[in-house]
N, C-alpha and C positions, 0 to 999 in steps of 0.2 A: 398834501392828506384828506380822505376822504374819510366817508364813516366805515368803520370796520362792521366788517360780519363776523356771524358764527359758523362752523362748519357746517349747519343744520342750514343756516340759512344759503349756503352758497351751495350746499346738496339739490335745498331747491329749487333754489335759482337755475340750476344744471340741468335739473330731473333727473337724477342722479344718485344712491344712498351715499351715507358718510365716509362708508369704509372706500368708493369709489376716489371723493375728494382727501383723502388719506392717501391714497395710492397713488395718485398723483401729485400727490403733496411731497412723498419721501421718493418720486422714480421719476416724476416728468415733468420737474422746476415751477406746479404750482404757485408761483408769490405770494406768502406768508408772515407774518409776524409774529415771535415768541414774547408773550408779557411773564415777566419771572426765571429764574435762571437752572429752578429743577425741570426735571422730565416733567413732569406735571405743572407747566407753566401756562397759559393761556392763551391758544393760538384763535389769532385774526386774521384777517382779511379784506383784502381793500377792494369793493368792486369795480374801480374803473381797471387795476392792475389785472385782475380776474379775466376781465374780458378781452384785455389786449393779448395777454396769455391766452387764451380760446381763439383767437383771429388767428395769431402765431403758428397756434396747434392744429386748425383749422387749413390753412395753407400748405404744411409742411410734411401734412398727412400722409397726401400722395410720393414724396420722397424717398420712404424707407419701405424698405423689403424683405420680407422673413421669410421668402420661399424657400425652400428647401427642394436640391434638386432631385427628381424620384426613378427610384431605380426596378429592377425588376427584381434584385435578389442581391445577395451577397456573391462577388466574383473573387478569390482568390487570386492573389497574383502569384505568378508563375519564378519561380528563380532563375534567377542567371544559367542561360544555355552552356558558359563556359563551366562551370561550380560539378554539373551534372558528369555524373557515371554512370554508363551501360552496362548495363547487366546481365546476360541471359541464362538459362537455364541450362543450357549444353554446355557451360563453359567445363574447363577443365575443374576448376575450384567452384566446387556447388556453395559456393556462400555469397549471401550479400553483400553488394560496396560497405569500407568503414564506416559507421555514419558516427563516431564518437571520436 
């Protein structure tokens, strides 16, 4: 185990802010150690582990795709053809088809 670093030191080494380090730790698996059983326990990092994580992340960055298909707008689905009933205004009964 190497020397333990604080969040601020890791943020400076990686040229990001502390909130980014916290987000990476929480969401992206940045390795860390927590000293103390409470939620206010000290969080420390080992530089070698952080470097390995950053290297893995750099190589895996192109593998994730978050693109969504673009559409020109909303297109409602058509009802099935066999369930629809034709109605013409010239019919003997001047009522629309039963819908309820």
